N, C-alpha and C positions, 0 to 999 in steps of 0.2 A: 175870215180865215183862211191860213196857205193852207192848203193840201197838200200833206206828201207828193217829190215826186213834181212834180208844176212852177220852178225856177227854169227864167228862159235866164237869156246873154243877151246885151241891145247894142252892134255900136254903133259909133252918131246919134247920139243920142239929144244932143243939143239944140236939133232945130230938122224940120222936115216930117220925113220917115222913119228915122230914128223913134223922135219926139212922140210920134202918135204910137208906134207900137210900143211906147215904154206907158205908154195911159193907157192902151187903147189890154196889156196883156195884163194891166197891173188890174184895169178893171174885171176885166175876167177871175182877176183872186191867185194869180201867177207872183210866185218872188219873182222878181226883175229886178237886175243889175244891170246899169242904162254905165254905157262908156262917152266916155269924151275926152278932147283935151284938156289943158287947162282950169282944168273942174277948181279949182284955189284960187282964178285970175281970174283973166275975165270972159272967162264963161261959173263963175261965180252964183252968179243970177239965174243964171242959167238950171242948176243943181241941188239948190234952194230951190227954184217951185217945183220938178219935178221928184223932187222929196219931200213935196210940203201936199204933191197931190195926194198922195198915197204914202204908208207904212210898210208896203211892202218894196216900193221903192229905193234902190240907193244906188245909189257915180259912184263910180271910179275916172282917179287919173290915167287916160292909158291913150297913148297914141296908136294906129292900130300898121302905120301907114311905117313906122322906128323897124328896121330890122333888131332893133333890141328885145322892143315888146312888155319894156320894164314896167312896170306898172305902179304909180310913183303914191300907192294906194297899199294897203297888205291887203295882202287875199280872204278870202273867209278861213277862219281857223279850223271849219266842220263843215266842210260845201256837203251838196248839198245836189241829190243825182239831178243832171241835169235832163230839160224836155228838149229843148229848141234853145237855137244860135240861131240869131239872126245876120246875118254879114252884110255892112254896105256901104258904109266910111272905109276908106276913103272912095271906092271903088261909086261908077256911074250905071250898076247895075245891084240887084237885091239876091242875097245864096240865102236863100233858108234851111236850116236843116233843121231832119225832125217835124216840119211843123205839124203843133198840135191841130188833131182833125175839126175842134171845138172852133176853129180860129180860121176855118179855112171860107170858110159860109160867112162869115161873122161882117 
């Protein structure tokens, strides 16, 4: 069951740190919105794999490096409070915004 207020957004979910973070947060019971480029094209299998991993995971097609920042998917109709954002794509560093305390030692 997904608890109220346990929603995170993770960029760069197609591989590496982003993919691992999506799985770690979902395993802890968080509702996870992962972003990746070309989720309906070259990354379609990666999107399917993440969404199959947990019903808590949804992937949206967005290029965070695009100045327009226009997602190719509709945002949620009733957004939930956001607990944390992990922004690591397309950067070479990771920015945690409001990291949940229970994951700091995980």
